[in-house]
Structures are given as C-alpha cells and as structure tokens.
C-alpha positions in Angstrom: -32.1 19.7 22.9 -35.8 20.2 23.2 -35.9 17.8 26.2 -33.4 20.1 28.1 -35.3 23.3 26.9 -38.5 22.4 28.6 -39.5 25.1 31.1 -36.5 27.3 30.2 -38.5 30.0 28.3 -41.5 32.1 29.0 -43.5 33.1 25.8 -40.4 33.7 23.6 -40.3 34.8 20.0 -39.0 31.7 18.1 -37.7 30.9 14.6 -36.7 27.5 13.3 -34.5 26.1 10.5 -31.1 24.7 9.6 -29.5 28.1 9.2 -26.4 26.7 7.4 -24.2 29.7 6.5 -26.3 32.2 8.5 -26.7 34.1 5.2 -28.4 37.3 4.4 -31.8 35.6 4.1 -31.4 34.2 7.6 -30.1 37.5 8.9 -33.4 39.3 7.9 -35.4 36.6 9.8 -33.1 36.8 12.8 -33.3 40.6 12.9 -37.1 40.4 13.1 -36.9 37.8 15.8 -34.7 40.1 17.8 -36.8 43.2 17.2 -40.1 41.4 18.1 -38.6 39.9 21.2 -37.4 43.4 22.3 -40.8 44.9 21.7 -42.5 42.1 23.7 -39.8 42.0 26.4 -39.1 38.3 25.9 -36.3 36.0 24.7 -35.3 35.6 21.1 -34.8 31.9 20.4 -33.9 29.7 17.4 -34.6 26.0 17.0 -32.1 24.3 14.8 -31.2 20.7 13.9 -28.0 18.6 13.8 -27.1 16.7 11.8 -28.7 18.2 8.7 -32.0 16.4 8.1 -31.0 15.4 4.5 -27.9 13.7 5.9 -30.3 11.5 8.0 -33.1 11.0 5.5 -31.2 10.8 2.3 -27.5 10.4 3.1 -26.5 10.1 -0.5 -27.8 13.6 -1.1 -26.4 15.2 2.0 -25.1 18.8 1.3 -21.6 19.9 2.0 -22.3 22.3 4.8 -21.0 25.8 4.8 -20.5 25.8 8.6 -19.7 23.5 11.5 -22.3 23.4 14.3 -20.1 25.6 16.4 -19.7 28.2 13.7 -23.5 28.1 13.1 -24.2 28.7 16.8 -21.6 31.6 16.9 -23.3 33.1 13.8 -26.7 32.9 15.3 -25.5 34.4 18.5 -23.9 37.3 16.6 -27.3 38.1 15.2 -28.6 38.8 18.7 -30.3 35.6 19.7 -30.6 34.9 23.4 -30.5 31.1 22.9 -30.4 28.4 20.3 -32.0 25.0 20.9 -30.1 22.3 19.0 -32.3 19.2 18.4 -30.5 16.0 17.4 -32.2 15.0 14.1 -32.9 11.3 14.0 -35.2 9.0 12.0 -37.5 8.9 15.1 -37.6 12.6 15.3 -38.3 12.9 11.6 -41.4 10.7 12.0 -43.1 13.2 14.3 -46.4 14.4 12.7 -46.5 18.1 11.9 -49.4 18.8 14.3 -47.6 16.9 17.1 -44.4 18.8 16.4 -46.3 22.0 17.0 -48.2 21.0 20.1 -45.3 19.1 21.8 -42.3 21.2 20.9 -43.4 24.7 19.9 -46.2 25.0 22.5 -45.5 22.6 25.4 -41.7 22.8 25.4 -40.8 26.3 24.1 -44.0 28.1 25.2 -43.9 30.1 21.9 -45.7 33.4 21.8 -44.7 34.2 18.2 -43.0 32.3 15.3 -41.0 34.2 12.7 -40.1 31.9 9.7 -38.9 32.0 6.2 -41.3 31.6 3.3 -40.2 28.0 2.5 -40.3 26.5 6.0 -41.3 22.8 6.3 -41.5 20.5 9.3 -42.9 17.2 10.5 -43.2 13.8 9.0 -42.4 13.9 5.2 -42.1 17.7 5.5 -45.9 17.8 5.6 -46.0 20.9 7.8 -46.1 24.1 5.8 -46.7 27.8 6.4 -50.5 27.1 6.2 -50.1 24.4 8.8 -48.2 26.7 11.1 -50.7 29.6 10.8 -53.6 27.2 11.5 -51.8 25.8 14.5 -51.0 29.3 15.8 -54.7 30.2 15.7 -55.5 27.0 17.6 -52.7 27.2 20.2 -52.5 31.0 20.6 -49.3 32.0 19.0 -48.7 34.5 16.1 -46.9 33.7 12.9 -45.0 36.1 10.7 -43.6 34.9 7.3 -40.5 36.6 6.0 -40.5 37.1 2.2 -37.6 35.8 0.1 -34.5 37.9 0.3 -32.9 38.8 -3.1 -29.3 39.8 -3.8 -28.7 40.9 -7.4 -31.9 39.2 -8.4 -30.9 35.9 -6.8 -33.0 34.4 -3.9 -30.6 33.8 -1.0 -30.7 30.2 0.0 -28.1 27.9 1.6 -28.2 25.6 -1.5 -27.4 28.6 -3.8 -24.5 29.6 -1.6 -23.1 26.1 -1.5 -23.3 26.0 -5.3 -21.4 29.2 -5.6 -18.7 28.0 -3.3 -18.5 24.6 -5.1 -18.0 26.5 -8.4 -15.3 28.7 -6.9 -17.5 31.8 -7.2 -16.4 33.2 -3.9 -17.2 36.8 -4.6 -20.8 35.9 -5.4 -21.0 33.6 -2.3 -19.8 36.5 -0.1 -22.5 38.7 -1.5 -25.1 36.2 -0.4 -23.5 35.5 2.9 -22.8 39.1 3.8 -19.2 38.2 4.5 -16.5 36.0 2.9 -16.9 32.2 3.0 -14.6 30.6 5.6 -12.9 27.3 5.5 -11.6 26.2 9.0 -9.2 23.4 9.6 -5.9 22.2 11.1 -2.4 22.6 9.7 -0.9 19.3 8.7 2.5 18.2 7.4 2.9 18.7 3.7 5.4 17.7 1.1 7.6 20.7 1.9 7.8 21.8 -1.8 6.5 25.4 -1.0 9.5 26.1 1.3 11.9 24.8 -1.3 10.3 27.2 -3.9 10.6 30.1 -1.6 6.9 30.2 -0.8 6.2 28.4 2.4 2.6 27.2 2.8 0.4 25.9 5.6 -1.2 22.7 4.4 -4.8 22.8 5.7 -6.8 19.7 6.6 -10.3 21.2 6.2 -12.9 20.7 8.9 -15.4 22.8 6.9 -17.2 20.6 4.3 -17.9 23.3 1.7 -14.5 23.9 0.1 -14.2 26.1 -3.0 -13.4 24.6 -6.4 -9.8 23.9 -7.4 -8.0 27.1 -8.1 -5.9 29.9 -6.6 -7.6 32.5 -4.4 -7.0 35.7 -2.6 -7.4 34.9 1.1 -6.9 36.1 4.6 -6.2 33.7 7.4 -7.1 34.0 11.1 -4.2 32.6 13.0 -4.4 32.8 16.8 -6.7 35.8 16.6 -4.5 37.7 14.1 -5.6 38.3 10.5 -2.9 37.6 7.9 -3.2 38.2 4.2 -2.2 35.6 1.7 -3.0 33.4 -1.3 -4.4 29.9 -1.2 -4.1 27.1 -3.7 -6.7 24.4 -3.8 -6.4 21.2 -5.9 -3.9 18.7 -7.1 -0.3 19.6 -7.5 -0.1 19.2 -11.3 3.4 20.4 -11.8 4.6 17.7 -9.5 2.1 15.1 -10.8 0.2 15.1 -7.5 -3.0 13.2 -7.3 -4.4 14.3 -3.9 -6.3 17.4 -3.3 -4.4 19.9 -1.2 -5.3 23.2 0.4 -2.1 25.2 0.6 -2.2 28.6 2.3 0.8 31.0 1.6 0.8 33.7 4.3 2.4 37.1 3.7 3.7 37.2 7.3 6.0 34.6 8.9 4.0 32.9 11.6 6.5 30.2 12.5 5.6 26.6 12.7 1.8 26.3 12.5 1.7 22.5 12.5 -1.3 21.3 14.5 -2.9 24.7 14.9 -6.4 25.6 13.8 -6.7 28.4 11.3 -9.7 29.9 9.5 -9.3 31.0 5.9 -11.5 33.7 4.4 -11.9 33.6 0.6 -12.1 36.9 -1.2 -11.5 36.4 -4.9 -10.5 33.6 -7.4 -7.3 34.5 -9.2 -7.0 31.6 -11.7 -7.5 27.9 -12.5 -5.0 25.3 -11.5 -2.5 24.6 -14.3 0.5 22.5 -15.0 3.8 24.4 -15.6 6.8 23.3 -17.6 9.1 23.4 -14.5 9.5 24.8 -11.0 10.9 28.1 -12.3 7.7 28.7 -14.3 5.6 27.9 -11.3 7.6 30.3 -9.1 7.2 33.1 -11.7 3.4 32.5 -11.7 3.2 32.4 -7.9 4.9 35.8 -7.8 2.2 37.1 -10.1 -0.5 35.6 -7.9 1.0 37.2 -4.8 1.1 40.6 -6.6 -2.5 40.2 -7.7 -3.5 39.3 -4.1 -1.8 42.3 -2.6 -3.6 44.6 -5.0 -7.0 43.0 -4.2 -6.4 43.1 -0.4 -5.1 46.6 -0.6 -8.6 47.6 -1.8 -10.3 46.0 1.2 -10.8 47.7 4.6 
C-alpha cells in the first residue's frame, strides 16, 4: 500500500492505473517507464488499485476482470517494472481531492521524478484529476509528465473495456490481438457429472477464478497443468443435449493427466470453433466432438 511505500523509493519513474489485462496499450506505457527509468538510473514503479474502483463506487456496474490481482502483478513484473504499489481502493480513498492525491501520494510518498500515463488517466475525488491537472501539479512540485497516445490494433483503440467485451462475445482471436497473447481463464478442477468419460472424452470441469469467461461455445485451447502445456478443446455453457441448466467449463485435454481434481489449471483461449447446440442423442454429440477435436488439432498445429 502507499502507507508501506513511504520512503522506499528515490525519485522513481511512476505510472498509475488499473492495468486489467496488461494489454498492448499498457505494454507501451510500461515500456516507456522502464526505458526512462533506465536512462535516469532509478526504479520503474507502478501504482495500481484493488479492488477495481468501479466495484467500490458503482458495484452494480463492476466489470468482470480479465485478471486476478496476482496475475496482474505478474504481468506488470514481466514488463520490467521494479515494483508495483497496490493501494486498497475504498470510499475514503476515493474521496481524496486530486491535488491532495498528487501532493500526498505522488510527491510525499513515492518521491516521483517523472509520471508516464495513458491519455485517459483520471484520479482523485469524482475523477476530477486529469492530464491537465497532472501536468500543472508536475510544474508545481517538480516532476515531469509524459502522456502516451492511444494504442491502436487494427483500427481499434486498445482499452480494458474493449478486451472485456471481446471476451464476453467469445471473440477470443480479437481479444488476443489486443492483449498481445491469448486470454487466460484460471481456476480449480471440480467434480463433474462424469458424462465426458462415459462418452470417451474425459473432461476437467473448471470452477473459474477468473471473472472474464468467454461466451458459451466450443473453443480451441491449451491448458497449463503443473507447468506443462497441454492442447485441448474447451466447452463453455449449459449441457443442452442432457438438458443441463448450469453453466459449465469443460476442458478436454489431448494428453492423459490423471486425476486433476482440486488442481489449479490455466486455460488459454485461441479460437472459437462453434456455438453450443443440442444434439439428437449422445452418438450425434460424440460425432461432433470428434470433429471439434480434429479442428482444434489443425489450429494448434499452425501455432508455434
């Protein structure tokens, strides 16, 4: 937290934001933070917030996050940051005036030499702090401010909300283009109905810890199980052929991993194969699953 961070840094280069997804837009900002910090011989630091501010201020509008806090911190570290300060976001913290936020936290606590921020940064009470506020405060307190322009991929401005929307629609190829890597759903394997084994296609039933789960459908995936990458197909949705009414995430792996019950696995989503559909009987379902597996093997065969 910011309380703990006091006195830990000497004139670092700092960025701030929620960084959900650590997408290509974030990556451009973080690369500049790292580069500037190297040039100045100081630490590269990010200030982020947990829980997501919208979840506190307008819970009914809280976004389904692309990453857990741990995955977000890992993503930030992988972009070369020396440290990330995680500030617990509360109603009390949200009430901090923008000028107080700068003087108390960016200047007194973090001892900021330079801020590198995205074009749409807001901070302080009622999001009243803007780029203009930050630049003015920098002139007053003696820190520089660099603003990174919007990052476009295929004409689309990269933003966490856009990525979330792509995932929610099942557009995982487009989401990966914005993220710079496949979207990942992490969770624990739980007991399922056992139908997959009976059909000859055993599945690991995933209880997702990641909030942003792709739309119902069948996907080409790769699971990380105990550090090993294993190809497969994943079905998300109800089990219409068996009149199921609960949403399930069923991961069929192309290699036998034994009993995965209770284990954490991470599933990377590469392509959407088809919608969920109801089949006349189990035999028709099995025939379709065989086609899905064949499609997935072709798609995965084209990947490095």
